[in-house]
N, CA, C and O atoms as a printed pandas DataFrame, in Angstrom:
     atom_number atom_name residue_name chain_id  residue_number  x_coord  y_coord  z_coord
0              1         N          MET        A               1   27.691    5.625   33.084
1              2        CA          MET        A               1   28.486    5.933   34.242
2              3         C          MET        A               1   28.925    4.616   34.870
3              4         O          MET        A               1   28.128    3.688   35.011
4              5         N          SER        A               2   30.165    4.544   35.235
5              6        CA          SER        A               2   30.689    3.309   35.810
6              7         C          SER        A               2   30.232    3.149   37.260
7              8         O          SER        A               2   29.699    4.076   37.870
8              9         N          LYS        A               3   30.454    1.965   37.784
9             10        CA          LYS        A               3   30.046    1.694   39.171
10            11         C          LYS        A               3   30.863    2.527   40.156
11            12         O          LYS        A               3   30.334    3.000   41.161
12            13         N          SER        A               4   32.153    2.706   39.867
13            14        CA          SER        A               4   32.977    3.497   40.773
14            15         C          SER        A               4   32.566    4.968   40.750
15            16         O          SER        A               4   32.567    5.626   41.791
16            17         N          ALA        A               5   32.217    5.488   39.575
17            18        CA          ALA        A               5   31.764    6.877   39.491
18            19         C          ALA        A               5   30.448    7.058   40.241
19            20         O          ALA        A               5   30.251    8.066   40.920
20            21         N          THR        A               6   29.559    6.099   40.122
21            22        CA          THR        A               6   28.287    6.162   40.844
22            23         C          THR        A               6   28.523    6.133   42.356
23            24         O          THR        A               6   27.884    6.869   43.107
24            25         N          GLY        A               7   29.435    5.283   42.784
25            26        CA          GLY        A               7   29.759    5.204   44.208
26            27         C          GLY        A               7   30.353    6.499   44.735
27            28         O          GLY        A               7   29.996    6.946   45.826
28            29         N          PHE        A               8   31.259    7.110   43.970
29            30        CA          PHE        A               8   31.845    8.379   44.404
30            31         C          PHE        A               8   30.819    9.502   44.396
31            32         O          PHE        A               8   30.878   10.394   45.243
32            33         N          LEU        A               9   29.883    9.475   43.461
33            34        CA          LEU        A               9   28.823   10.483   43.442
34            35         C          LEU        A               9   27.949   10.363   44.688
35            36         O          LEU        A               9   27.601   11.373   45.302
36            37         N          ILE        A              10   27.598    9.156   45.058
37            38        CA          ILE        A              10   26.784    8.939   46.256
38            39         C          ILE        A              10   27.545    9.373   47.507
39            40         O          ILE        A              10   26.972   10.011   48.390
40            41         N          LEU        A              11   28.829    9.030   47.586
41            42        CA          LEU        A              11   29.630    9.441   48.749
42            43         C          LEU        A              11   29.772   10.954   48.817
43            44         O          LEU        A              11   29.753   11.532   49.904
44            45         N          THR        A              12   29.914   11.600   47.663
45            46        CA          THR        A              12   30.008   13.065   47.628
46            47         C          THR        A              12   28.729   13.697   48.154
47            48         O          THR        A              12   28.768   14.610   48.979
48            49         N          LEU        A              13   27.592   13.202   47.668
49            50        CA          LEU        A              13   26.313   13.759   48.116
50            51         C          LEU        A              13   26.069   13.514   49.601
51            52         O          LEU        A              13   25.605   14.406   50.311
52            53         N          LEU        A              14   26.378   12.315   50.068
53            54        CA          LEU        A              14   26.153   12.002   51.487
54            55         C          LEU        A              14   27.036   12.841   52.403
55            56         O          LEU        A              14   26.567   13.343   53.425
56            57         N          SER        A              15   28.309   12.998   52.047
57            58        CA          SER        A              15   29.193   13.791   52.905
58            59         C          SER        A              15   28.823   15.275   52.843
59            60         O          SER        A              15   28.961   15.983   53.840
60            61         N          GLY        A              16   28.357   15.754   51.690
61            62        CA          GLY        A              16   27.908   17.143   51.602
62            63         C          GLY        A              16   26.668   17.392   52.440
63            64         O          GLY        A              16   26.578   18.405   53.133
64            65         N          ILE        A              17   25.717   16.482   52.382
65            66        CA          ILE        A              17   24.504   16.608   53.191
66            67         C          ILE        A              17   24.829   16.512   54.680
67            68         O          ILE        A              17   24.257   17.232   55.499
68            69         N          PHE        A              18   25.761   15.607   55.022
69            70        CA          PHE        A              18   26.160   15.464   56.426
70            71         C          PHE        A              18   26.826   16.740   56.927
71            72         O          PHE        A              18   26.587   17.164   58.058
72            73         N          HIS        A              19   27.664   17.355   56.087
73            74        CA          HIS        A              19   28.303   18.611   56.480
74            75         C          HIS        A              19   27.264   19.702   56.706
75            76         O          HIS        A              19   27.340   20.448   57.682
76            77         N          LEU        A              20   26.292   19.791   55.799
77            78        CA          LEU        A              20   25.266   20.820   55.953
78            79         C          LEU        A              20   24.381   20.593   57.178
79            80         O          LEU        A              20   23.849   21.543   57.752
80            81         N          SER        A              21   24.230   19.332   57.573
81            82        CA          SER        A              21   23.371   19.060   58.720
82            83         C          SER        A              21   24.067   19.303   60.054
83            84         O          SER        A              21   23.401   19.586   61.050
84            85         N          ILE        A              22   25.397   19.197   60.095
85            86        CA          ILE        A              22   26.079   19.375   61.387
86            87         C          ILE        A              22   26.785   20.715   61.535
87            88         O          ILE        A              22   27.056   21.140   62.658
88            89         N          ALA        A              23   27.090   21.388   60.436
89            90        CA          ALA        A              23   27.863   22.631   60.516
90            91         C          ALA        A              23   26.946   23.817   60.785
91            92         O          ALA        A              23   26.012   24.088   60.030
92            93         N          GLU        A              24   27.230   24.509   61.868
93            94        CA          GLU        A              24   26.462   25.706   62.183
94            95         C          GLU        A              24   27.123   26.947   61.600
95            96         O          GLU        A              24   26.442   27.912   61.252
96            97         N          ASN        A              25   28.420   26.926   61.495
97            98        CA          ASN        A              25   29.135   28.032   60.875
98            99         C          ASN        A              25   29.907   27.497   59.659
99           100         O          ASN        A              25   30.009   26.285   59.470
100          101         N          SER        A              26   30.427   28.370   58.868
101          102        CA          SER        A              26   31.063   27.955   57.612
102          103         C          SER        A              26   32.556   27.676   57.809
103          104         O          SER        A              26   33.408   28.380   57.265
104          105         N          THR        A              27   32.852   26.654   58.584
105          106        CA          THR        A              27   34.242   26.254   58.763
106          107         C          THR        A              27   34.489   24.961   57.983
107          108         O          THR        A              27   33.550   24.249   57.628
108          109         N          ALA        A              28   35.735   24.675   57.729
109          110        CA          ALA        A              28   36.098   23.454   57.018
110          111         C          ALA        A              28   36.059   22.282   57.999
111          112         O          ALA        A              28   36.906   22.174   58.886
112          113         N          THR        A              29   35.085   21.423   57.833
113          114        CA          THR        A              29   34.952   20.256   58.687
114          115         C          THR        A              29   35.415   19.022   57.915
115          116         O          THR        A              29   35.659   19.085   56.710
116          117         N          LEU        A              30   35.528   17.930   58.606
117          118        CA          LEU        A              30   35.964   16.691   57.968
118          119         C          LEU        A              30   34.996   16.236   56.870
119          120         O          LEU        A              30   35.471   15.801   55.821
120          121         N          PRO        A              31   33.671   16.308   57.044
121          122        CA          PRO        A              31   32.777   15.928   55.944
122          123         C          PRO        A              31   32.913   16.827   54.710
123          124         O          PRO        A              31   32.732   16.362   53.584
124          125         N          LEU        A              32   33.229   18.101   54.912
125          126        CA          LEU        A              32   33.415   19.000   53.772
126          127         C          LEU        A              32   34.675   18.648   53.005
127          128         O          LEU        A              32   34.687   18.692   51.775
128          129         N          ILE        A              33   35.730   18.301   53.717
129          130        CA          ILE        A              33   36.976   17.877   53.068
130          131         C          ILE        A              33   36.752   16.559   52.332
131          132         O          ILE        A              33   37.241   16.375   51.217
132          133         N          ALA        A              34   36.015   15.648   52.953
133          134        CA          ALA        A              34   35.706   14.379   52.303
134          135         C          ALA        A              34   34.851   14.600   51.063
135          136         O          ALA        A              34   35.014   13.897   50.066
136          137         N          CYS        A              35   33.950   15.561   51.115
137          138        CA          CYS        A              35   33.111   15.877   49.963
138          139         C          CYS        A              35   33.968   16.353   48.793
139          140         O          CYS        A              35   33.725   15.967   47.650
140          141         N          ALA        A              36   34.950   17.174   49.066
141          142        CA          ALA        A              36   35.843   17.664   48.007
142          143         C          ALA        A              36   36.684   16.527   47.426
143          144         O          ALA        A              36   36.874   16.451   46.212
144          145         N          VAL        A              37   37.184   15.654   48.283
145          146        CA          VAL        A              37   37.999   14.526   47.811
146          147         C          VAL        A              37   37.153   13.567   46.976
147          148         O          VAL        A              37   37.574   13.139   45.901
148          149         N          PHE        A              38   35.972   13.234   47.464
149          150        CA          PHE        A              38   35.100   12.326   46.707
150          151         C          PHE        A              38   34.635   12.960   45.398
151          152         O          PHE        A              38   34.454   12.259   44.403
152          153         N          GLY        A              39   34.441   14.270   45.391
153          154        CA          GLY        A              39   34.075   14.962   44.159
154          155         C          GLY        A              39   35.184   14.888   43.120
155          156         O          GLY        A              39   34.923   14.671   41.937
156          157         N          ALA        A              40   36.425   15.069   43.568
157          158        CA          ALA        A              40   37.552   14.962   42.645
158          159         C          ALA        A              40   37.700   13.532   42.128
159          160         O          ALA        A              40   37.967   13.321   40.945
160          161         N          LEU        A              41   37.527   12.560   43.008
161          162        CA          LEU        A              41   37.606   11.164   42.578
162          163         C          LEU        A              41   36.464   10.807   41.626
163          164         O          LEU        A              41   36.639    9.989   40.723
164          165         N          PHE        A              42   35.293   11.421   41.829
165          166        CA          PHE        A              42   34.165   11.219   40.924
166          167         C          PHE        A              42   34.506   11.720   39.522
167          168         O          PHE        A              42   34.237   11.038   38.533
168          169         N          LEU        A              43   35.095   12.909   39.438
169          170        CA          LEU        A              43   35.476   13.438   38.130
170          171         C          LEU        A              43   36.546   12.576   37.464
171          172         O          LEU        A              43   36.493   12.343   36.256
172          173         N          LEU        A              44   37.509   12.105   38.241
173          174        CA          LEU        A              44   38.536   11.225   37.676
174          175         C          LEU        A              44   37.946    9.905   37.197
175          176         O          LEU        A              44   38.368    9.374   36.170
176          177         N          ALA        A              45   36.981    9.376   37.926
177          178        CA          ALA        A              45   36.338    8.128   37.511
178          179         C          ALA        A              45   35.536    8.331   36.234
179          180         O          ALA        A              45   35.485    7.438   35.389
180          181         N          LEU        A              46   34.910    9.494   36.083
181          182        CA          LEU        A              46   34.182    9.777   34.847
182          183         C          LEU        A              46   35.133    9.863   33.659
183          184         O          LEU        A              46   34.852    9.325   32.588
184          185         N          ILE        A              47   36.258   10.542   33.856
185          186        CA          ILE        A              47   37.240   10.683   32.772
186          187         C          ILE        A              47   37.838    9.330   32.425
187          188         O          ILE        A              47   37.974    8.998   31.248
188          189         N          ALA        A              48   38.192    8.558   33.416
189          190        CA          ALA        A              48   38.778    7.235   33.163
190          191         C          ALA        A              48   37.760    6.312   32.512
191          192         O          ALA        A              48   38.120    5.504   31.655
192          193         N          GLY        A              49   36.516    6.414   32.897
193          194        CA          GLY        A              49   35.470    5.583   32.307
194          195         C          GLY        A              49   35.260    5.890   30.840
195          196         O          GLY        A              49   35.006    4.985   30.045
196          197         N          ARG        A              50   35.362    7.152   30.475
197          198        CA          ARG        A              50   35.204    7.527   29.071
198          199         C          ARG        A              50   36.376    7.031   28.241
199          200         O          ARG        A              50   36.181    6.602   27.104
200          201         N          ARG        A              51   37.567    7.079   28.773
201          202        CA          ARG        A              51   38.738    6.642   28.015
202          203         C          ARG        A              51   38.777    5.132   27.860
203          204         O          ARG        A              51   39.200    4.627   26.820
204          205         N          ILE        A              52   38.345    4.416   28.869
205          206        CA          ILE        A              52   38.371    2.953   28.793
206          207         C          ILE        A              52   37.273    2.463   27.848
207          208         O          ILE        A              52   37.495    1.534   27.071
208          209         N          LYS        A              53   36.101    3.076   27.910
209          210        CA          LYS        A              53   34.980    2.594   27.116
210          211         C          LYS        A              53   35.016    3.077   25.673
211          212         O          LYS        A              53   34.281    2.553   24.836
212          213         N          PHE        A              54   35.844    4.054   25.364
213          214        CA          PHE        A              54   35.895    4.570   23.995
214          215         C          PHE        A              54   36.677    3.608   23.107
215          216         O          PHE        A              54   37.874    3.397   23.304
216          217         N          ASP        A              55   35.988    3.030   22.130
217          218        CA          ASP        A              55   36.617    2.128   21.173
218          219         C          ASP        A              55   35.983    2.379   19.819
219          220         O          ASP        A              55   34.855    1.943   19.589
220          221         N          PRO        A              56   36.682    3.079   18.896
221          222        CA          PRO        A              56   36.061    3.416   17.634
222          223         C          PRO        A              56   35.833    2.223   16.710
223          224         O          PRO        A              56   34.965    2.285   15.840
224          225         N          VAL        A              57   36.579    1.155   16.873
225          226        CA          VAL        A              57   36.446   -0.018   16.004
226          227         C          VAL        A              57   35.780   -1.135   16.805
227          228         O          VAL        A              57   36.464   -1.986   17.374
228          229         N          LEU        A              58   34.466   -1.134   16.849
229          230        CA          LEU        A              58   33.749   -2.175   17.591
230          231         C          LEU        A              58   33.308   -3.313   16.671
231          232         O          LEU        A              58   32.974   -4.395   17.154
232          233         N          ARG        A              59   33.300   -3.089   15.361
233          234        CA          ARG        A              59   32.814   -4.126   14.447
234          235         C          ARG        A              59   33.913   -4.713   13.638
235          236         O          ARG        A              59   33.671   -5.600   12.819
Protein backbone atom coordinates (compact mmCIF):
# COMPACT_ATOMS: atom_id res chain seq x y z
CA MET A 1 0.00 0.00 0.00
CA SER A 2 1.38 3.38 -0.91
CA LYS A 3 1.88 6.23 1.53
CA SER A 4 -0.96 8.24 0.01
CA ALA A 5 -3.35 5.28 0.27
CA THR A 6 -2.37 4.78 3.90
CA GLY A 7 -2.95 8.46 4.60
CA PHE A 8 -6.39 8.42 2.98
CA LEU A 9 -7.31 5.27 4.92
CA ILE A 10 -6.38 6.95 8.20
CA LEU A 11 -8.31 10.11 7.26
CA THR A 12 -11.34 8.00 6.30
CA LEU A 13 -11.31 6.17 9.62
CA LEU A 14 -10.79 9.33 11.67
CA SER A 15 -13.58 11.26 9.96
CA GLY A 16 -15.93 8.26 10.26
CA ILE A 17 -15.21 7.90 13.97
CA PHE A 18 -15.61 11.66 14.45
CA HIS A 19 -18.99 11.55 12.70
CA LEU A 20 -20.16 8.69 14.89
CA SER A 21 -19.04 10.49 18.03
CA ILE A 22 -20.83 13.78 17.31
CA ALA A 23 -23.92 12.74 15.33
CA GLU A 24 -26.98 12.03 17.41
CA ASN A 25 -29.27 11.50 14.46
CA SER A 26 -28.54 10.08 11.02
CA THR A 27 -28.08 13.29 9.06
CA ALA A 28 -25.36 14.06 6.56
CA THR A 29 -22.73 16.01 8.46
CA LEU A 30 -19.45 17.43 7.24
CA PRO A 31 -17.36 14.56 8.72
CA LEU A 32 -19.59 12.02 6.95
CA ILE A 33 -19.13 13.79 3.62
CA ALA A 34 -15.38 13.96 4.25
CA CYS A 35 -15.39 10.25 5.05
CA ALA A 36 -16.99 9.48 1.69
CA VAL A 37 -14.54 11.71 -0.19
CA PHE A 38 -11.50 10.26 1.59
CA GLY A 39 -12.83 6.74 0.98
CA ALA A 40 -13.11 7.41 -2.75
CA LEU A 41 -9.62 8.92 -2.81
CA PHE A 42 -8.35 5.86 -0.92
CA LEU A 43 -9.74 3.55 -3.59
CA LEU A 44 -8.25 5.69 -6.36
CA ALA A 45 -4.87 5.67 -4.63
CA LEU A 46 -5.00 1.87 -4.37
CA ILE A 47 -5.82 1.54 -8.07
CA ALA A 48 -3.14 4.02 -9.10
CA GLY A 49 -0.60 2.32 -6.85
CA ARG A 50 -1.24 -1.04 -8.47
CA ARG A 51 -0.87 0.36 -11.98
CA ILE A 52 2.33 2.24 -11.22
CA LYS A 53 3.98 -0.64 -9.37
CA PHE A 54 3.01 -3.31 -11.91
CA ASP A 55 6.02 -4.08 -14.09
CA PRO A 56 6.15 -7.55 -15.64
CA VAL A 57 9.75 -7.20 -16.87
CA LEU A 58 11.80 -6.54 -13.74
CA ARG A 59 14.85 -8.61 -14.74
